[in-house]
C-alpha positions as CSV (number, residue, x, y, z in Angstrom):
1,X,-3.2,22.0,-37.3
2,X,-1.0,19.9,-35.0
3,X,2.3,19.1,-36.7
4,X,4.1,16.2,-35.0
5,X,7.4,14.6,-35.7
6,X,9.2,11.3,-34.9
7,X,12.5,11.7,-33.1
8,X,15.4,9.7,-31.6
9,X,14.5,9.3,-27.9
10,X,17.0,9.1,-25.1
11,X,16.2,6.1,-22.9
12,X,17.7,4.1,-20.1
13,X,19.8,1.1,-21.0
14,X,20.5,-2.1,-19.1
15,X,23.5,-0.3,-17.5
16,X,21.1,1.7,-15.4
17,X,19.7,-1.4,-13.7
18,X,16.0,-2.1,-13.2
19,X,13.8,0.5,-14.8
20,X,11.4,0.5,-11.9
21,X,14.2,2.0,-9.7
22,X,14.8,4.8,-12.1
23,X,11.3,6.2,-12.9
24,X,9.7,9.0,-10.9
25,X,6.5,11.0,-10.8
26,X,6.4,14.5,-12.5
27,X,8.5,17.0,-10.6
28,X,5.6,19.1,-9.3
29,X,4.0,16.3,-7.2
30,X,7.3,15.0,-5.6
31,X,7.5,15.9,-1.9
32,X,10.9,16.3,-0.3
33,X,10.4,12.9,1.5
34,X,9.5,11.2,-1.7
35,X,12.5,12.7,-3.5
36,X,14.8,11.3,-0.9
37,X,13.2,7.9,-1.1
38,X,13.6,8.0,-4.9
39,X,17.3,8.9,-4.7
40,X,17.8,5.9,-2.4
41,X,16.4,3.5,-5.0
42,X,19.1,4.2,-7.6
43,X,21.9,6.7,-8.3
44,X,20.3,6.8,-11.8
45,X,16.8,7.7,-10.7
46,X,15.5,10.4,-13.0
47,X,14.6,12.6,-9.9
48,X,18.3,13.6,-9.9
49,X,17.7,15.3,-13.2
50,X,13.9,16.1,-13.1
51,X,14.1,17.7,-9.7
52,X,17.8,18.5,-8.9
53,X,18.8,20.1,-5.6
54,X,21.8,22.1,-4.3
55,X,23.3,25.5,-4.8
56,X,24.3,24.9,-8.4
57,X,21.5,22.3,-9.1
58,X,21.0,23.1,-12.8
59,X,24.7,22.8,-13.6
60,X,24.9,19.6,-11.6
61,X,22.0,18.2,-13.5
62,X,23.8,18.9,-16.8
63,X,27.0,17.3,-15.6
64,X,25.0,14.3,-14.3
65,X,23.2,13.8,-17.6
66,X,26.4,14.1,-19.6
67,X,28.0,11.5,-17.4
68,X,25.1,9.1,-17.9
69,X,25.3,9.6,-21.7
70,X,29.1,9.1,-21.7
71,X,28.9,5.9,-19.6
72,X,26.0,4.4,-21.6
73,X,23.4,4.7,-18.7
74,X,21.1,6.3,-21.2
75,X,21.4,6.1,-25.0
76,X,19.6,7.4,-28.1
77,X,17.4,5.1,-30.2
78,X,19.0,4.4,-33.6
79,X,16.3,5.9,-35.8
80,X,13.5,8.4,-35.6
81,X,10.4,7.0,-34.1
82,X,7.2,7.7,-32.4
83,X,6.0,5.8,-29.3
84,X,2.8,4.3,-28.1
85,X,2.4,4.6,-24.3
86,X,-0.2,2.6,-22.4
87,X,-1.1,3.4,-18.8
88,X,-3.0,0.6,-17.0
89,X,-4.4,0.9,-13.5
90,X,-7.1,0.0,-11.0
91,X,-9.2,2.6,-9.3
92,X,-12.1,1.9,-7.0
93,X,-11.9,-1.8,-7.8
94,X,-12.2,-1.2,-11.6
95,X,-9.5,-1.7,-14.2
96,X,-8.7,1.1,-16.6
97,X,-6.2,1.8,-19.3
98,X,-5.6,4.5,-21.9
99,X,-3.0,4.9,-24.7
100,X,-1.0,8.0,-25.6
101,X,1.2,8.8,-28.6
102,X,4.6,10.2,-27.6
103,X,6.2,12.4,-30.3
104,X,7.6,15.9,-30.9
105,X,4.9,18.5,-31.5
106,X,5.5,21.9,-33.1
107,X,5.5,24.6,-30.5
108,X,2.5,26.8,-31.2
109,X,1.7,30.2,-29.5
110,X,-1.7,30.0,-27.8
111,X,-3.2,32.6,-30.1
112,X,-2.7,30.2,-33.0
113,X,-5.4,28.1,-31.3
114,X,-3.8,24.7,-32.2
115,X,-2.5,23.9,-28.7
116,X,-4.9,25.3,-26.1
117,X,-4.5,25.7,-22.3
118,X,-7.2,25.6,-19.6
119,X,-5.4,26.9,-16.5
120,X,-3.1,29.7,-15.5
121,X,0.6,29.1,-14.6
122,X,2.9,30.2,-11.8
123,X,6.0,32.4,-12.5
124,X,8.2,30.5,-10.0
125,X,7.6,27.1,-11.5
126,X,8.2,28.3,-15.1
127,X,11.5,29.9,-14.1
128,X,12.6,26.7,-12.5
129,X,11.7,24.6,-15.6
130,X,13.4,27.2,-17.9
131,X,16.7,27.2,-16.0
132,X,16.7,23.4,-16.0
133,X,16.0,23.2,-19.7
134,X,18.5,25.9,-20.5
135,X,21.2,24.0,-18.6
136,X,20.5,20.5,-19.8
137,X,18.9,21.1,-23.2
138,X,16.7,18.1,-22.3
139,X,13.0,17.4,-21.7
140,X,12.8,14.8,-19.0
141,X,9.0,14.6,-19.0
142,X,6.4,15.4,-21.6
143,X,3.5,17.7,-21.8
144,X,0.2,15.7,-21.6
145,X,-2.5,16.7,-24.1
146,X,-5.8,15.5,-25.4
147,X,-7.2,15.4,-28.9
148,X,-10.4,14.3,-30.6
149,X,-10.2,11.4,-33.1
150,X,-13.8,11.7,-34.5
151,X,-12.9,10.1,-37.8
152,X,-10.8,7.3,-36.1
153,X,-7.8,7.8,-38.4
154,X,-5.3,7.8,-35.6
155,X,-6.8,4.8,-33.9
156,X,-6.8,2.9,-37.2
157,X,-3.1,3.8,-37.9
158,X,-2.2,2.3,-34.5
159,X,-4.0,-1.0,-35.0
160,X,-1.8,-3.9,-34.1
161,X,0.9,-2.0,-32.3
162,X,0.1,-3.3,-28.9
163,X,0.3,-6.9,-30.2
164,X,4.0,-6.4,-30.8
165,X,6.8,-6.7,-28.3
166,X,7.1,-3.5,-26.1
167,X,10.5,-1.9,-25.5
168,X,9.7,-1.4,-21.9
169,X,7.1,-2.3,-19.3
170,X,7.3,-1.3,-15.7
171,X,4.9,-1.1,-12.7
172,X,5.4,1.9,-10.3
173,X,5.0,2.1,-6.6
174,X,1.3,2.9,-6.9
175,X,0.5,-0.2,-8.9
176,X,0.2,1.6,-12.2
177,X,1.7,-0.3,-15.2
178,X,3.5,1.8,-17.9
179,X,4.2,0.0,-21.2
180,X,6.0,1.6,-24.2
181,X,6.1,0.5,-27.8
182,X,8.5,2.0,-30.3
183,X,7.1,2.7,-33.8
184,X,9.7,3.2,-36.5
185,X,7.9,1.8,-39.5
186,X,7.7,4.7,-41.9
187,X,4.2,3.9,-43.2
188,X,2.8,3.7,-39.7
189,X,4.6,6.8,-38.5
190,X,3.3,8.8,-41.6
191,X,-0.2,7.5,-41.0
192,X,-0.2,8.8,-37.4
193,X,1.4,12.1,-38.4
194,X,-1.2,12.6,-41.1
195,X,-4.0,11.6,-38.7
196,X,-2.9,14.2,-36.2
197,X,-2.6,17.0,-38.8
198,X,-6.1,18.2,-38.4
199,X,-6.3,18.0,-34.6
200,X,-6.3,20.6,-31.9
201,X,-4.4,19.7,-28.8
202,X,-5.8,20.5,-25.3
203,X,-3.2,20.6,-22.5
204,X,-4.3,18.3,-19.8
205,X,-1.2,18.5,-17.7
206,X,2.1,20.3,-18.1
207,X,1.1,23.9,-18.7
208,X,4.4,25.1,-17.1
209,X,6.4,22.8,-19.3
210,X,4.6,24.0,-22.4
211,X,5.1,27.7,-21.7
212,X,8.7,27.0,-20.8
213,X,9.2,25.3,-24.2
214,X,7.8,28.5,-25.9
215,X,10.2,30.7,-23.9
216,X,13.2,28.4,-24.7
217,X,12.3,28.4,-28.4
218,X,12.2,32.2,-28.5
219,X,15.3,32.7,-26.3
220,X,17.6,30.3,-28.1
221,X,16.4,30.5,-31.7
222,X,17.5,26.9,-32.2
223,X,15.5,25.4,-35.0
224,X,15.1,22.1,-33.1
225,X,13.7,24.0,-30.1
226,X,10.6,24.7,-32.2
227,X,9.2,21.3,-31.2
228,X,8.6,19.8,-27.8
229,X,8.0,16.4,-26.2
230,X,4.3,15.6,-25.9
231,X,2.1,12.7,-25.0
232,X,-1.2,12.9,-26.8
233,X,-4.3,11.0,-25.7
234,X,-7.7,10.5,-27.4
235,X,-10.1,12.3,-25.1
236,X,-12.7,9.6,-25.8
237,X,-10.5,7.0,-24.2
238,X,-12.6,5.0,-21.7
239,X,-9.7,4.9,-19.3
240,X,-9.3,8.6,-19.1
241,X,-10.0,9.5,-15.5
242,X,-10.4,13.0,-14.1
243,X,-10.7,13.2,-10.3
244,X,-12.2,16.0,-8.3
245,X,-10.2,18.1,-5.9
246,X,-12.1,19.0,-2.8
247,X,-11.8,22.2,-0.8
248,X,-11.1,22.6,2.9
249,X,-12.0,26.0,4.4
250,X,-10.0,27.4,7.3
251,X,-11.8,30.7,8.0
252,X,-14.1,31.5,10.8
253,X,-17.8,31.6,9.8
254,X,-21.3,31.8,11.3
255,X,-22.4,28.5,9.9
256,X,-26.0,28.7,11.0
257,X,-26.5,32.0,9.4
258,X,-24.6,31.0,6.2
259,X,-26.7,27.9,5.6
260,X,-29.9,29.9,6.2
261,X,-28.8,32.5,3.6
262,X,-27.8,29.8,1.2
263,X,-31.4,28.6,1.0
264,X,-32.0,31.6,-1.3
265,X,-29.9,29.9,-4.0
266,X,-29.7,26.2,-3.1
267,X,-31.8,23.3,-2.1
268,X,-30.1,21.9,1.1
269,X,-30.6,18.3,2.3
270,X,-29.1,17.0,5.6
271,X,-27.3,13.7,4.9
272,X,-26.3,11.0,7.3
273,X,-22.8,10.0,6.3
274,X,-19.9,10.4,3.9
275,X,-21.3,7.5,1.9
276,X,-24.7,9.2,1.6
277,X,-22.9,12.4,0.4
278,X,-21.0,10.5,-2.3
279,X,-24.2,8.9,-3.4
280,X,-25.9,12.3,-3.5
281,X,-23.2,13.7,-5.7
282,X,-23.4,10.7,-8.1
283,X,-27.1,11.0,-8.4
284,X,-27.0,14.8,-9.0
285,X,-23.9,15.0,-11.2
286,X,-26.0,16.5,-14.0
287,X,-26.7,19.5,-11.7
288,X,-24.5,22.0,-9.9
289,X,-24.3,19.8,-6.7
290,X,-21.9,19.8,-3.7
291,X,-21.4,18.0,-0.5
292,X,-20.6,20.2,2.5
293,X,-19.4,18.8,5.8
294,X,-19.4,21.4,8.6
295,X,-20.2,21.4,12.3
296,X,-20.3,17.6,12.3
297,X,-23.1,17.6,9.7
298,X,-23.1,16.4,6.1
299,X,-25.3,18.4,3.7
300,X,-26.1,17.9,0.0
301,X,-26.7,21.2,-1.8
302,X,-27.9,21.8,-5.4
303,X,-28.3,25.1,-7.2
304,X,-32.0,26.0,-7.5
305,X,-31.8,27.9,-10.7
306,X,-30.1,27.5,-14.1
307,X,-27.2,29.8,-14.9
308,X,-28.1,32.4,-17.5
309,X,-25.5,33.6,-20.1
310,X,-23.0,31.2,-18.5
311,X,-19.6,30.9,-20.3
312,X,-18.0,27.5,-20.2
313,X,-15.9,28.4,-17.2
314,X,-18.7,29.9,-15.3
315,X,-20.8,26.8,-15.8
316,X,-18.2,24.6,-14.0
317,X,-19.1,23.3,-10.5
318,X,-15.9,24.8,-9.1
319,X,-16.8,28.2,-10.5
320,X,-20.3,28.0,-8.9
321,X,-18.7,26.9,-5.6
322,X,-16.2,29.7,-5.7
323,X,-18.6,32.5,-6.8
324,X,-21.9,31.7,-5.1
325,X,-20.8,29.8,-2.0
326,X,-17.2,30.6,-1.0
327,X,-17.1,34.3,-2.1
328,X,-20.8,35.3,-1.6
329,X,-21.5,33.4,1.6
330,X,-18.2,32.7,3.3
331,X,-16.4,35.9,2.2
332,X,-13.5,34.1,0.5
333,X,-12.0,36.7,-1.9
334,X,-10.0,36.2,-5.1
335,X,-7.0,37.6,-3.1
336,X,-7.5,34.9,-0.5
337,X,-7.5,32.2,-3.3
338,X,-4.4,33.7,-4.9
339,X,-2.5,33.9,-1.6
340,X,-3.8,30.4,-0.5
341,X,-4.4,31.8,3.0
342,X,-7.7,30.1,3.9
343,X,-8.3,27.3,1.5
344,X,-6.6,23.9,1.2
345,X,-7.1,21.2,-1.4
346,X,-7.3,17.4,-1.3
347,X,-8.4,14.6,-3.6
348,X,-9.2,12.4,-0.5
349,X,-12.7,12.8,0.9
350,X,-11.6,11.2,4.2
351,X,-8.8,13.7,4.5
352,X,-11.3,16.6,3.9
353,X,-13.6,15.3,6.6
354,X,-10.8,14.7,9.1
355,X,-9.6,18.3,8.6
356,X,-13.0,19.6,9.7
357,X,-13.0,17.2,12.7
358,X,-9.6,18.6,13.5
359,X,-10.7,22.2,13.5
360,X,-11.2,23.4,9.9
361,X,-14.5,25.3,9.2
362,X,-15.9,23.2,6.3
363,X,-15.1,20.7,3.6
364,X,-16.6,21.1,0.2
365,X,-16.9,17.8,-1.7
366,X,-17.2,18.0,-5.5
367,X,-17.9,15.9,-8.6
368,X,-15.1,15.8,-11.1
369,X,-14.8,18.2,-14.0
370,X,-15.7,16.5,-17.3
371,X,-13.2,16.2,-20.1
372,X,-15.6,17.8,-22.5
373,X,-15.7,20.8,-20.2
374,X,-11.9,21.1,-20.3
375,X,-12.2,21.2,-24.1
376,X,-15.0,23.8,-24.1
377,X,-13.2,26.1,-21.6
378,X,-10.0,25.9,-23.7
379,X,-11.9,26.6,-27.0
380,X,-13.5,29.6,-25.4
381,X,-10.1,31.0,-24.5
382,X,-11.0,30.9,-20.8
383,X,-9.0,29.6,-17.7
384,X,-10.4,27.4,-15.0
385,X,-10.1,28.2,-11.3
386,X,-7.1,26.7,-9.5
387,X,-7.2,22.9,-8.9
388,X,-10.2,22.3,-11.2
389,X,-8.8,19.1,-12.8
390,X,-6.6,16.2,-11.7
391,X,-5.9,13.6,-14.3
392,X,-5.2,10.2,-12.7
393,X,-2.8,8.7,-12.8
394,X,0.0,11.0,-13.7
395,X,2.3,10.1,-16.6
396,X,5.5,8.6,-15.3
397,X,8.9,10.3,-16.0
398,X,11.8,8.1,-17.1
399,X,10.5,6.1,-20.0
400,X,11.4,8.7,-22.6
401,X,13.7,11.8,-22.7
402,X,14.3,14.2,-25.5
403,X,17.6,16.0,-25.9
404,X,18.2,18.9,-28.2
405,X,21.4,18.2,-30.0
């Protein structure tokens, strides 16, 4: 199944200064304000390459990269390696960590069912990533995927790696610590490669980058373009955290009539606070349950009946919300969702509530999508509704780059 390869990574050297000043988040979550702040940290911050700006930004990114290589700001490792990447963080007062393997992965078409997506992509984002890759011939950040290690072969192969000296360790501005170990021992590399050989890979984050890699492979015909930079994480990792993305509705509605009509499909309970709503969701996470804040009132709602003939995607909470509440009751059409005219998204419950207090119609508070649901949707060849998953925290960009020679 998944064929992975060691490679000579391109990494920052001491000439670049402190690594913490040169890392950046993935390009798609960097706001203009954050981009400016990153550029002020260092002239070598990866944001100059990962998210270039200007009239000829892709050409400028290539020239900048070539200058960094020439001046030794970044340099290639001296032998082919794979890398173990640990992400350690605190969320809600609890410590988490998970480990990922960074390597090159053969670029598979989706119909080969080795690398599987779970969401749709946007044309504009893919065009931007393609033009940057075409100009620089470099992957500045990796695709993030999940695999199942039911026999434990990969975990066994990696035993002892984290007891050795890492090649880099940095804590970002959000308090997340990113640690990287280089693995060049041939026996260990081969054991990991062999352990991954029977795995499927489920894209967690980076769908646009993956499809861009496929396009680049087909466009250039370069043999080395047939593999792409990927970070692979065991989906059973205890530290793997998927956060919910809540919905804010900005469309006029007769709330009294809508909640009356919803009683046909849902049990509705008036709640006293945001905290009660969060407790309600936790207690009912085995059901299709939602918190709704509208008209100054918190409500907990659960679907009365079991879905029949539900496909993996239709059985998601976000699908039930979109189909039976937003579309059926509030009149939010698929065209509305596509044009993003009346729905906004946030991972912050307080922000959702404040939006309603500030004039929005309703906030819909959700439980998180389960990792196993992502796998099941991908295996079924289906795609989730927009903003169904958010893996926290994001992989950092700047530890590892891969250049096509």
